[in-house]
N, C-alpha and C positions, 0 to 999 in steps of 0.2 A: 372583467379580467380573464384572459384565456386560461383554461383549466390545464392544457397539455402544451408541451413544448413543440409538438407537431403530430400530424395525423398518423405517422408511424407507430405511436405509442398505443393506439387503440385498434389497430388492425386485427383481423382475424388471426389467431395463432398459426393456422395452416398457411395462410399467405406469407406470414413472416418466415416460417421454416422453408417454405418453397424459395423465397428470395435468398435466404442465406445460403442454402444448398446450391442454388444456381450460380452463385458467385464463387463457390469454392474451386472449381476447376481452373478458372482464370487466375484466381489468387495464388494456387499452388504453382501454376506455370510461371507466373511473374516471379515468385521467390525462387524457383530453380534456375531461372534465367539470369537473375540480377544479384542474388545473394549467394556468395561462395559457400557458406555453411549449408544451405538448403540444396545447392547443386550437388553437394556430396551426400548428404543424408537421404535425399529423395532421388538419388541417381537412377535407380531402377523403377521408379513410380511413373505410371502413365497418368498425367495431370487430368486428362479428360475423363478418367474413370473415377475421379474423387468427387462424386456428386450425391453422396448419401452419407448419413452418420455411421453407418456400418463401415464404408470405405475409409471415412475419416479416421475411425478408430484403429484401422490397420496401419496408420502411419506412426513413425517414431514420435515419442514425446521428448521435448526439449525442456530441461528443468532450470529454473531460475538459479537454483543453488550451483549449477555447473558454469554460469555465465562468466564468473571471474577467471576460471581456468581456461575457457575458450578465448577470452580476451587477451590473457597473457600469452597464449600461443599464436594468436593472430590478431595483433592490435589493429585498430583501435577498438573495434566492436565485435571481434570474434567471427566476422564474416557474415552476421546476421542481418546487416543493413543492406537494402537494396539500393538506396540512394548514396552515392559517395559523399564524403565529408564535405566537398565543395558546395553540395547542393543542400546542406543541412542549415539550420539556424543557429543551434546550440549544441554543445556536448556537455552533459552533466555527469557527476560522479556521486553514487550512493555507497554506503558501506558495503565492505566485501574485499576489495573495491570492485564495483560494477559500474561501467560507463554507459550511459543512455543517450540517445540522440533526441533532438527536437527538430522537426521539420518545419518548413515554411508554410504559411497558410493560416487560416482563422481557425481557433479553437482546435489545435492540433491533437490535444488529449481528449477532446469532446466532453469537457466538464460542464459545459453550459446546460446540457440536459439535466443534470443532477442538481445544480444550483437553481434551475427553474422550479424544479419539484419541490425544493426546500423553500419556495416562496420568493425568491429574489426576482425583481423586475427592473426594467430600464430605469435609470435615474437613481437607484439606490446606491447608497455609499457602502462599500464592503471593507471591513477591517480585516486585512489579511495578514495573519501572524506566522505564515509558513515562511520558510527560508527562500531567498532568492539566489543564494550562492551554494555552489557545489551541487545540491540536490534540486530537483526541478519542481518540488511542491508549490513554491511560491508562484512560479510562472504558470502551472496548470490552472491555479485559481485565477490568475491574472488574465490569461486568454479566455477562460471560460466567462468571466465577468465582462470582458470586452464584447464578446459575442452577444451577450444580453443587453449591452448598453449601460452597464453599471460603471460607477466610479470606484477606484481602489485606493485605499491608504496602505502602502507596503510597510506594515509595522514590524514583522519578525517578533522574536521573543526576547525577554529580558527588559531591563530599564523600567520596571513596572510603574513607578511613580510618573515617569514621562509618558507612558502608555495611557494611564488614567487621565492625565490632563488632556492628552490628544482626544480621547473618546469623549470626554466632557465637552471639549470645544467644538469638535467636528459632528458630534450626534450621529454616528453610523447606525444604520438599520441592521446590518447583518455582520456576523463574526465568521471567519474562516480560520480553522486551525484544529489543534487537539482538543479533546475534552478537558484534559488536565489543566491546560494553560487557560482556557476560559473560566474554569472554576477558580484558579489563582487570581485572575482579574477581578471577578466578582467578589471574592472574599476580601481582597485588598480594598476594593472600591468601598464595600460595606464598612470596613474597619476605619477607612479614612474619610468616610462621609462624602465620597465622590459620586456625583450623579452619572451613572453609565447606563441608565434605564432606557435609553434609546435603542440599545440592542434588543431586537425582538425575535430574530432569527439567527440560527447557527448552522453552519455545515461543517460537519465534524469527521475527522478521519485521522488515521495514524495510531489510534489506540481503540480498544473495545470501549463501548458506551454501556455499562450496566444499567439495569432498570433503575436502581437507586439514584444514580447520577442524572439520569433523564428526568426523573421526578423532581430532583433538586433544582434542575434548571427550570422546569415547568412552574415550580412554586415561585420563581422570580421572573416570570412572564417571558421566558425565552424558549421558543420552539426549537428543539435540537433535532436535526436530522442528519443521518449517516450517509456518507458516500464512500465507495470501495473502489479503489483504483491502485494501480502501481505505476511506477516511473517507466516501465517497459511497455505496458499494454494501454496505459491511459485509463479511462473510466471503465469499470467492469459492471458494476450495479450501484443502485442508489436507493434511498428511502423516501417514500412520499408522505403526505399527511396521514395516510391510512396507518402508517407504522406497522405494516403487516408484512414483513420480510424485505429483502433488498431486490428491487426489480432490475433485471439484467438490461444493460444498455442495448440500443437497437443495432450497434455496428460491430458487435462481437457474437461469436458462437461459443457457448459455455458448455463443457462436459464436466461431469463428476466422476473420477476414475479411482481405482483402487489406490489407496495412498502409497506412493513410491512406485506404482505400477503403471500399466498402460490400458487396462481394460475398464470400460465404463461400469459403474456399480449398478445394481438393481434400483429401480425407482424408489425413492424414499429412504435409501441408505445414505450414510455419510460417506462422502468420498473427497478426494483432493480436486480443487478447482483447477481445471485446464481450459485454457482460453485460446481460440483462434481469432485474431483480429483481421481486420481488412484495410490495413494501413500500408499503402504502397511504398512508403519510406522505409518501414520496419516491419516487414511482413511475418509476423510471428505465427507459426502454425503448431497446435497443440503444445502451448507453452505452459507448463505446470508452475503454478504459483507457490506451491507448498502449504497453502491454506486449506483447511478442511471446512466443508459446509455440507448441506442437504437441501433438496428441492422443497419448497412449500408448495403444497398441492393447491390447485385452483387459480383463479384470477384475482388480482388485487381489488379490494373494495373501492380503491380510487378510480377504477376503471381501465388502468393500464394492463395490457393483456400478455406481456412478455412473462418468461419464466421468472419465478422468484427464489431467491436463496434464503435460508434461515438465518444467514449471518455468520459470523466467524465462530467455528466450533473447535478451533485448535489449529496445530501445525502438523504437518506430515513428517517434519524433520525437527531438528533441535533449535532452529532459528527462532528468536523471540524479537518482539518489538517493544522497545523501551523509550518512552518520551518521544514517540513517532520516528524513531531510528531502529532499523534492523540491527541485530547483533548476531553474527554468524559463528558456529562452533569453530570454524576455521581461524577466525580471528583470536579465539581464546587459546586454541592450540598454539598459535604463533607466539603468544605470550610466553608459554611454557618453553618453547624452543630458544627464546632469546635469553633465558636465565637458567643456566645449568644447576643452579642451587634448588631449583623447584623440581620435585619428583613427580608431582601430579597436581593439576589445577581444575577448578570447577567453578563456573560463574552461577551464582544463585540470585535470581531476581525475586524480590519480596515486596511485601506491602499490598496496597490496593491500587486499582487504576486511578490515576491522578496523583498518587503518592509512591511511585516506583522507586525502589532502592536496589542497587546492585552490590553485591559482595563477591569479591574473587577469593575463593577458599584455596590456599596453597599448602601442599604437603612439602616438608623439607626433612632430609635425613638427619641433619644437625641443627643446632639453633641457628636461626637466620641471622646473617651478618647485619650490623647496624646500617641503616639507610636503605636496606633492600625493599622494604615495604613502600617507601616513597618513590623509589625508582620504578618499581612494578606499577604502582598506581599511575605514575606519569605516562608510562609506556601503554598502559590500558586506555588511558584518556586519548592518547594519540591515535590509537588504532581504532577505537570505537566511537570517539568523539563524545563520550559520555564519562561522567564522574561515577567512581565506585570505591568503596572501601576495600582494603586488602587485609585479609586475616589469615594467620598461619595456623595450621591445625597439625595434629600429630600424625607421623607417617602411618599409612594404613587405615586412616579413619575415614577417608572418601570411598564410596562405593565402587566397586570394580564393575561398573555397568556400561562403560563406553561413553557416557554422557559427559559432554563439556559444558553444557548449559542446562540449567534447571530452572523452569518457571514455577516459583512457589507463591505466586500472587493469589489473592483473593478476588474473584470476579463477581461477587454477588453485590 
C-alpha cells in the first residue's frame, strides 16, 4: 500500500517553499486581472514583486467575516471569483449568508489528500453524512472520494434507524462527517444491537475532536482522523496516522498573523490562520479564516514534511461552530433587530462537543408578551438553521461587553 498520496508530501521543505513563492507572482497577477475585488484592493501592487513571505505580508488581508457584506454589495460572489458563474459547476450557501463557488474539474477542494492520509483507498465505501444541499461539505467529500476511486453512500444526517440499517447492510469501511454524529450512530447502534462494526476509519471535521472522544472511538475500533478545510479555501490541513498536528496541504500557503491584524506572529506564537490558495477560479490571497492556531515545530513522524498546525485553538472573532454550522454574531444581532421587545440578546453555546446546546438569552423591559419566545425561536432557527432554547432574563443582567455570542462549552 502506498504510504503517501504523492511525492510532494515528502519533498525537502526548502523546495516546497521555493515552489510556493515562485507561484505567487503569477497568482497575484491572475487575481488582479480576472477578479474585480482583487483588481481594486491590489491596484497599486506590482505582482512581479510578490515573491517572498515578507512581500506577501505587505498585502491586505481579506477576512471571511466580511464576505457576506462584500457579496451583498457586489453579488453574487463579491467580485472575488476569477471565473464567471457560467464557468462554474455549483454555487453553495453557508450561514452568514456566504455564497461559495465550486469549479469544474477533479477534486476541486483537494480533499483526496486528507482522505488518503486517513487510510481511505480505491474501492472503499465511504458513508458520507455531510449535507449535499446549500453547503458544499457533502460534495467536498464526494469529489475527494471519486479522486481516490472510492464509492460513496450519500447519507446526510437524521433518520438514525434507517442509517443504522444502511450501515448494517452496506458494510462501509469509512465514515465522513462530524464527530458528534458518528458518536450518535455508534451509541444508537450499540443500544439497538445493530452491527456497524465495518466502520474502521473516520474522516472528521466541522467540530473539535477532544482527546476523550478520540479515545472513545479508538476503544470501538474506529481510527478517527481530523481534516481542516473551509467552503472557501477547500482543504487547509489534515491529520495523519501519526496524530501529531495537522499537516498543511501542498496547494496552499499558510501564515499565522496577529488575531484580527495583518502582521505574522513570531514563530511558536498563537495566530490567526491566513491562507493563500492557488485556485484559478477563486484565487483567495491572504484569506483570514478567523481560526486560531500555532505551528507545531519539526517534521511529522509520518514522514510528511510540510508545516504542521497544532489544531484549532479558538476563534479570533465571536463566530462559533455548532453541529458543523457556523453561527455569526451578525445573525444574532439580526434577531434583536427583528423584535423591538428585545433590549439585548446573547447566544450562549453550552454542553460538550457532541452534545452542543444553544440558548438565546433575551433581555426585555417589560414582561414578554405571550408567544414571543416561540416566534423568536422560529426566527433563530430560520436564520442559523439550528435549534435553540429562548430564555428571558431581567433587564441589565447580560454583561455590557459587546459580545453577541458566548462559547461556554467544555472541550476536554
